[in-house]
C-alpha positions in Angstrom: -0.1 0.0 0.0 1.4 3.7 -0.8 0.9 5.8 1.6 2.5 9.0 3.2 1.4 11.1 5.8 -1.0 13.1 3.5 -1.7 10.4 0.8 -4.0 6.9 0.9 -3.4 5.1 -2.0 -4.5 1.5 -3.1 -4.3 2.5 -6.9 -4.2 -0.4 -9.1 -3.8 -2.9 -6.5 -6.8 -5.3 -8.2 -8.1 -6.1 -4.7 -11.5 -7.8 -3.6 -12.6 -6.1 -0.7 -15.3 -8.1 0.6 -15.8 -7.4 4.2 -14.7 -5.2 6.7 -12.1 -7.9 7.8 -10.5 -7.3 4.5 -10.5 -3.5 4.5 -9.7 -2.5 8.2 -6.2 -3.2 8.2 -5.6 -1.2 5.3 -7.0 1.6 7.2 -6.1 0.8 10.6 -2.7 2.8 10.7 -4.2 5.7 8.8 -5.1 8.6 10.4 -7.8 10.6 8.7 -7.8 13.6 9.8 -4.7 14.4 8.0 -5.0 12.6 4.5 -5.3 15.2 1.7 -5.8 12.5 -1.3 -7.6 9.2 -1.3 -7.3 6.8 -4.2 -8.8 3.5 -4.4 -9.7 3.2 -8.1 -8.9 -0.4 -9.6 -10.0 -2.4 -6.9 -13.4 -4.1 -6.3 -15.3 -3.1 -2.8 -18.3 -4.7 -1.6 -21.1 -3.3 0.1 -19.6 -4.4 3.7 -16.2 -3.1 3.0 -17.9 0.1 1.8 -19.4 0.4 4.5 -16.2 0.5 6.6 -14.8 2.6 4.4 -17.5 5.2 4.9 -17.5 5.0 8.6 -13.2 5.6 8.5 -14.3 8.5 6.6 -17.2 9.5 9.0 -14.7 9.9 12.2 -12.5 12.7 10.3 -15.2 15.3 11.5 -11.8 17.7 10.0 -11.3 15.7 6.7 -8.4 17.4 5.0 -9.0 15.6 1.9 -8.8 17.2 -1.7 -9.0 14.5 -4.2 -11.5 11.2 -3.4 -10.6 8.9 -6.3 -13.1 6.0 -6.7 -12.7 5.1 -10.4 -13.1 1.9 -11.4 -14.4 0.1 -7.9 -17.2 -1.7 -8.6 -15.7 -4.5 -11.2 -17.6 -8.0 -10.6 -19.9 -6.7 -8.6 -23.8 -7.2 -9.0 -26.2 -4.4 -9.9 -27.7 -4.9 -6.4 -24.6 -4.3 -4.5 -23.7 -0.9 -6.2 -26.4 1.6 -4.7 -25.9 0.5 -0.8 -21.9 0.8 -1.3 -22.1 3.8 -3.2 -24.2 5.8 -0.8 -21.5 4.3 1.6 -18.9 6.2 0.1 -21.0 9.6 -0.7 -22.7 9.6 2.2 -19.5 10.1 4.3 -18.2 13.2 1.9 -21.2 15.3 1.9 -20.2 17.5 4.6 -16.1 17.7 3.6 -15.7 20.8 2.8 -12.2 21.0 2.1 -12.9 18.3 -0.7 -11.8 19.0 -4.3 -12.3 16.4 -6.5 -14.5 13.4 -6.9 -13.7 10.7 -9.1 -16.1 8.2 -10.2 -15.0 6.8 -13.4 -15.4 3.9 -15.4 -18.0 2.4 -12.6 -21.2 1.0 -14.5 -23.7 1.8 -12.2 -25.9 3.3 -14.6 -29.2 4.9 -14.6 -30.3 2.3 -12.0 -27.7 3.4 -9.4 -26.9 7.3 -9.8 -29.4 8.0 -6.8 -26.7 7.2 -3.8 -25.0 10.1 -5.4 -27.7 12.8 -5.6 -27.0 14.1 -1.9 -23.7 14.8 -2.0 -24.2 16.6 -5.3 -26.6 18.4 -3.5 -25.2 19.4 0.0 -21.8 19.6 -0.6 -21.6 22.9 -2.2 -17.5 23.1 -1.7 -16.5 20.4 -4.2 -15.2 21.6 -7.9 -14.2 18.8 -9.9 -16.4 16.3 -10.6 -15.4 13.0 -12.9 -18.3 10.7 -13.9 -16.6 9.2 -17.0 -18.1 5.7 -18.8 -20.7 4.9 -16.1 -23.3 4.1 -18.6 -25.5 7.0 -17.3 -28.0 7.2 -19.9 -30.2 9.6 -20.9 -32.4 9.0 -17.3 -29.5 9.0 -15.2 -27.8 11.8 -16.8 -31.3 14.0 -16.1 -30.9 12.7 -12.3 -27.7 13.8 -11.7 -27.8 17.1 -13.9 -31.0 18.2 -11.8 -29.2 17.4 -8.9 -26.8 20.3 -9.7 -29.8 22.5 -10.3 -30.6 22.0 -7.4 -27.2 22.8 -6.0 -26.4 25.7 -7.6 -29.8 27.0 -6.9 -29.6 26.6 -2.9 -26.3 28.3 -3.4 -27.9 31.0 -4.9 -30.3 30.9 -2.1 -27.5 31.7 0.3 -25.7 34.2 -1.1 -23.0 31.4 -1.9 -21.2 31.6 -5.5 -20.6 28.2 -7.2 -17.8 26.1 -6.5 -18.1 23.9 -9.0 -15.5 24.4 -12.0 -14.7 21.3 -14.2 -17.3 18.6 -15.2 -16.1 15.4 -17.1 -19.1 13.3 -17.9 -18.0 11.4 -21.3 -19.1 8.1 -23.0 -22.1 7.9 -21.3 -24.9 7.9 -23.7 -26.5 11.1 -22.3 -28.1 11.9 -25.9 -30.6 14.5 -26.5 -33.1 13.2 -23.4 -30.5 14.7 -21.2 -28.8 17.6 -22.4 -31.0 19.9 -21.6 -31.2 19.2 -18.1 -27.3 19.6 -18.2 -27.3 23.0 -20.2 -29.5 24.2 -17.5 -27.5 23.1 -14.7 -24.5 24.9 -15.9 -26.2 28.0 -16.9 -27.6 28.0 -13.2 -23.4 27.4 -11.9 -22.1 29.9 -14.2 -18.4 28.9 -13.1 -17.2 26.0 -15.6 -14.1 26.2 -16.7 -13.6 22.9 -18.4 -16.4 20.5 -19.7 -15.7 17.5 -21.1 -18.7 15.5 -22.6 -17.3 13.4 -25.6 -18.8 10.3 -27.3 -22.4 11.2 -25.6 -24.5 10.6 -28.7 -26.0 14.1 -28.5 -27.5 15.1 -31.4 -28.1 18.5 -33.0 -31.2 19.9 -30.5 -28.9 18.4 -27.4 -25.5 20.0 -29.2 -27.9 23.8 -29.4 -29.1 23.3 -25.7 -25.9 22.7 -24.4 -24.4 25.9 -26.3 -27.0 27.8 -24.6 -26.4 26.9 -21.2 -22.7 27.1 -21.0 -22.6 30.5 -23.2 -23.4 31.4 -19.3 -20.2 29.8 -18.1 -17.8 33.2 -19.1 -14.3 31.7 -17.9 -14.5 28.5 -20.0 -11.4 27.8 -21.1 -11.6 24.0 -22.0 -14.3 22.4 -23.8 -14.8 19.0 -25.0 -18.0 17.8 -27.4 -16.0 15.2 -29.5 -18.0 12.6 -31.3 -21.4 14.4 -31.1 -23.3 15.8 -33.6 -23.6 19.4 -34.4 -25.6 19.4 -37.9 -28.6 17.4 -39.2 -30.2 16.9 -42.7 -28.7 20.2 -43.9 -29.6 22.0 -40.6 -27.1 24.2 -38.6 -29.1 25.2 -35.8 -26.4 23.5 -33.7 -23.5 25.4 -35.8 -25.1 28.5 -35.1 -25.7 28.0 -31.3 -21.9 27.3 -31.1 -21.0 30.2 -33.1 -22.8 32.3 -30.5 -21.6 30.5 -27.6 -18.2 30.9 -28.3 -18.4 34.5 -28.6 -19.1 34.2 -24.4 -15.6 32.7 -23.7 -13.1 35.0 -23.9 -10.4 32.3 -21.9 -11.3 29.5 -24.0 -7.7 27.8 -25.2 -8.8 24.2 -26.1 -11.4 23.1 -27.8 -12.3 19.5 -29.5 -14.8 19.4 -32.0 -13.3 16.0 -33.9 -16.0 14.0 -35.5 -18.9 16.2 -35.0 -20.1 16.7 -38.5 -19.5 20.2 -38.7 -19.6 20.2 -42.3 -21.6 17.8 -44.9 -20.2 18.7 -48.6 -17.5 20.4 -47.7 -19.2 24.1 -47.5 -17.2 26.2 -44.6 -18.5 25.6 -41.2 -20.1 28.8 -39.4 -18.1 28.2 -36.2 -15.3 27.9 -38.0 -15.5 31.1 -39.7 -16.0 32.7 -36.5 -12.7 31.1 -34.8 -11.0 31.9 -38.0 -11.4 35.4 -37.7 -10.6 35.4 -33.9 -13.3 35.0 -31.6 -10.9 33.6 -28.9 -7.3 35.2 -29.3 -6.3 32.6 -26.3 -7.3 29.7 -28.4 -4.0 27.4 -28.5 -5.5 24.0 -29.6 -8.2 23.2 -31.7 -8.9 19.7 -33.0 -11.2 19.0 -35.9 -10.6 15.5 -37.0 -12.8 13.7 -39.1 -15.7 16.8 -40.1 -15.5 16.5 -43.9 -13.4 19.4 -44.3 -12.3 20.7 -47.7 -9.6 23.0 -49.0 -11.9 26.4 -48.5 -11.8 25.9 -45.0 -8.0 25.1 -45.3 -7.9 28.4 -46.9 -9.7 30.3 -44.5 -7.3 29.2 -42.0 -4.4 30.0 -44.0 -5.5 33.4 -44.4 -5.9 34.1 -41.0 -3.4 31.5 -39.3 -0.9 34.9 -38.7 -3.6 37.3 -37.9 -6.4 36.3 -35.5 -5.2 32.7 -34.6 -1.4 34.1 -32.8 -2.1 32.2 -30.0 -3.1 28.7 -31.6 -0.1 25.7 -31.2 -2.0 22.9 -31.9 -4.3 22.4 -35.0 -5.7 18.8 -35.6 -7.4 18.3 -39.2 -6.6 14.7 -40.2 -9.1 12.5 -41.4 -10.8 15.3 -43.9 -10.7 16.1 -47.5 -7.0 16.9 -48.4 -4.5 16.5 -50.6 -0.7 15.7 -49.6 0.1 18.8 -51.7 -2.9 21.1 -50.6 -1.2 24.9 -50.5 -2.7 26.0 -47.6 -2.1 23.2 -45.3 1.6 24.0 -46.3 1.1 27.9 -45.3 -1.0 26.7 -42.2 1.9 24.3 -41.1 5.1 26.7 -41.8 3.6 29.4 -39.7 2.7 27.3 -36.7 6.2 25.7 -37.0 8.0 29.1 -37.2 6.0 29.8 -33.7 6.8 26.4 -32.3 3.9 24.9 -32.8 2.4 21.8 -34.9 -0.1 21.4 -37.6 -1.5 17.7 -37.8 -3.2 17.2 -41.3 -2.2 13.7 -42.3 -2.3 10.2 -40.1 1.8 9.6 -39.9 2.1 13.5 -38.9 2.3 12.1 -35.4 4.8 9.5 -36.1 7.0 11.8 -38.4 7.2 13.9 -35.4 8.2 10.8 -33.1 11.1 9.7 -35.6 12.5 13.5 -35.5 12.7 13.2 -32.2 14.6 10.2 -32.0 16.6 11.2 -34.6 17.4 14.7 -32.8 17.9 12.7 -29.6 20.4 10.1 -31.3 22.2 13.1 -33.0 22.9 14.6 -29.3 24.0 11.4 -28.3 26.3 10.1 -30.9 29.1 12.1 -30.1 29.0 11.9 -26.0 28.7 7.9 -27.1 31.8 8.0 -29.8 34.5 9.9 -26.8 35.1 6.6 -25.1 36.4 4.2 -27.8 38.3 6.9 -29.5 39.8 7.6 -25.8 40.7 3.8 -25.3 42.0 3.6 -28.7 44.1 6.3 -28.2 45.4 5.4 -24.9 46.6 1.9 -26.3 48.2 3.3 -29.0 50.2 5.0 -26.4 50.9 2.1 -24.6 52.2 0.1 -27.7 54.8 3.2 -28.6 56.1 3.3 -25.0 56.3 -0.4 -25.2 58.5 -0.7 -28.4 60.4 2.3 -27.2 61.6 0.5 -24.1 62.7 -2.6 -26.1 64.4 -0.5 -28.9 66.5 0.5 -25.9 67.6 -2.7 -24.9 68.8 -3.6 -28.1 72.7 -3.3 -28.7 74.2 -3.2 -31.8 77.5 -5.0 -31.8 79.9 -4.9 -35.1 
């Protein structure tokens, strides 16, 4: 067990903790009042062991924990076990005012087991980071959690307090259009988000449009990831138009991932990309646009503005679009970004080429150092041979 005075970690041990007897020896030597990080990910915890863990956390009336990592802790557990185990852990964290981050990712509790999380989300209004990635929530589970966050925001407002929520990571959960409006309402009510990642959720244009309107109320957004959701549908561009309006609300935006989002159907320039290229977000550093049916006219737009309005852009990913190897606009973009120390990814092998270049540079740097030793050794051997020969010659007498 990896422990220090401030960190309790069983991360990745693959332990099967079923009973109190299984977990209590691991907690016995730990003072919960000084712990700042708790990492239990990569083990499987049953009901009785979770109850013992909850009691351990409850004993800490002044818990200092900042990070509670309970990702991937229910592998192999029955769906009937998970709610009780989850309740024991989440209830113990409800009143912990120092808690910054809760990670429950990679637990397949689905929509049927989300209710135990609700009291924590509503009552603990101090945590800042919520990670719920790959939980199989579905639209119904997504609505339950989003409504809990909405209630939390309402209570904070009623108390005259600003929300603490800064980051929500909720990808690979099949949230779909059915839950998107609820998430939009929650985001708008908090208004404090700086990072939102919701990739691979099957959200289509109606839901994407709702999310844009909700996130537009978060002026400090710096990182947004909506990869593999759908922005257009049957020629309609409502989603693109809503997001074009939304990005203008985010002056701090630095990273935007819109890969695999159907931004363009027939190669036309998406109105959202026109806005970005013309400088709506001057701090934009990373832009991911893989697989969006983009064609040369979009590349031309970026080429014309890469050195004018996109001066902070250091990473642009355009792979898997409709580009040609010798596209002059891509060459212009690549050159401009290289000059500033940035990188354009336009083809599948660009990453491989970069790795090869780095390897070659490393070899070149190491080669002179590596070659010095044999040279010095060979020189020393030659000097010794010359000295031996001189000694031998000095002993030779020439008789007449």
